[in-house]
Residue, then its C-alpha position, 0 to 999 in steps of 0.5 A: x525477449x521481444x524488443x530491444x533492452x535498452x528500450x525497457x525502463x525498470x525502476x528500482x525503489x528501496x528502502x533508503x534507511x537500511x544497508x541491507x535494502x540498498x545493497x539488494x538494490x545495488x545487485x538488482x542494478x547490475x543484474x539488469x546491466x548485465x542484461x543490457x538494461x539501464x536501471x532507472x533510479x529516484x534521486x534518493x535511491x541513486x545518492x544512496x546506493x552511490x555509497x555502496x557502489x560508486x561505479x555504479x553506472x550507466x544509471x537512468x534518473x527517473x524525471x530526468x532520463x525516463x518519464x514515469x509513464x515509460x517505466x514497465x515495472x517497479x522492482x521494490x526492495x523492503x517491506x510493506x511501507x516501501x511498497x507503499x512508497x512505490x505505489x505513490x511514485x507510479x500512481x500516475x502510470x500504473x506500473x505493476x509493483x514486484x516487491x521483494x521483502x527485506x522487512x517482517x511480515x511484508x503481505x504486499x511483497x511477493x518474493x523474499x530475499x533469498x529469492x531476489x536473483x530469480x525474481x529479476x530473471x522472472x522480470x527480465x522474461x516478463x514471467x509474471x502475472x498481474x493482480x489488481x488491488x482496490x484503492x480508495x479515493x478521499x476527499x475532505x470537505x469543510x462547509x461542503x467545499x472539498x479542501x483537500x483530496x488524495x487516495x489510499x491502497x491500505x487505508x485512510x484514518x480519521x485520528x484524534x490530534x492530541x493524545x489526551x482528547x478524545x475524537x467524537x465523530x459521526x460515522x455514515x454510510x451511503x449518505x445516511x448517519x449511522x451512529x456518533x460516538x467518542x473514540x481514538x479515531x476510525x479506520x476506513x480500509x480496502x481488503x489490501x489494508x484488512x492485514x494492516x492497520x485494521x487488522x490491528x484495530x480488531x477488524x476482519x481480514x478480507x480477501x483481495x478478491x473480494x470487492x469491499x470497503x472496511x470501516x473499523x473504530x478505534x477505541x470506541x466509546x459506545x454500545x454500537x461501534x462494531x466493525x463494517x463491511x460494505x460493497x464497492x459502490x457504497x461510500x462511506x464518511x467520518x465527520x469530526x462533531x463540533x463538540x470534540x475537544x481538539x481537532x483530528x487529523x487524517x493519515x492515508x497509508x500512513x504517508x499522506x496527511x491533513x489536519x481535520x478542524x471541527x466540522x471536517x468531513x472525510x468521505x471515502x469511495x472506491x477509486x477507479x485507479x487500482x494499484x497493479x501488483x506483479x505476481x509470480x505464483x498464483x498460490x491462494x491467499x489462505x497460504x499467505x496468511x499461514x506463511x506470513x502470520x506463522x500460523x499453527x496448522x498441524x494435524x490437518x488432513x485436507x488435500x494438497x493443491x496439485x502440483 
């Protein structure tokens, strides 16, 4: 390995609500220490991990001892929700994320718990590839004024704020109105998010290598309210119509939220800043789908991939 181990800063992000995730984080921290590195933790991770390992030292604290721009890579322990949190933490620096799945499906994760030690060895040896994933720039406008701006890796969702009220919206593509209808909401998704909320709403699965954005209505009351797939240079918008009885709410990746009064417009475009994922293998996305969804492929007679 090139460079001094003390000059390398590897951040650990774990699901702080699960003991197995925190135990795995302690194991990773000790493996990094054995290799001569000082692990980097956030305040949340450090406080929770001390319950498992009161003698866990030395440790560097993110924002105090190490600035986010100096983080080399992030080892993420948990499911996709934890990876989304790690992407939020590192948004300003672009450090790659290596997900180790401790949850259920874990589409964004690269490794499983059984391969944790080997995954850390690969990180220490810098033996991984970088895959960039499209993200969305999300703006909320009221009377042509931008009142809120954020981003999303999976999706931006406009939803009704009250269960008993229907949301009345008009959807727009490339600055032109397409259709208006009542619904529970509208999902605007990246290819990465096509296996998340968009998938649950009946949207198509889009391979990560495809540059596209999706729009999927939630329980629409309309003749024309099909899922849409548009190019990366397009813009999508959802406007909460004045005839809506109640208000809406914007959710981005299930983490960032903003209230939407009647008349609010949510405009989504491709962001110039991707999320970078560390990959330990270059297997096809088809195999990932089969593995994650446990899809039946018995009887297939095609050719196997060369070893």
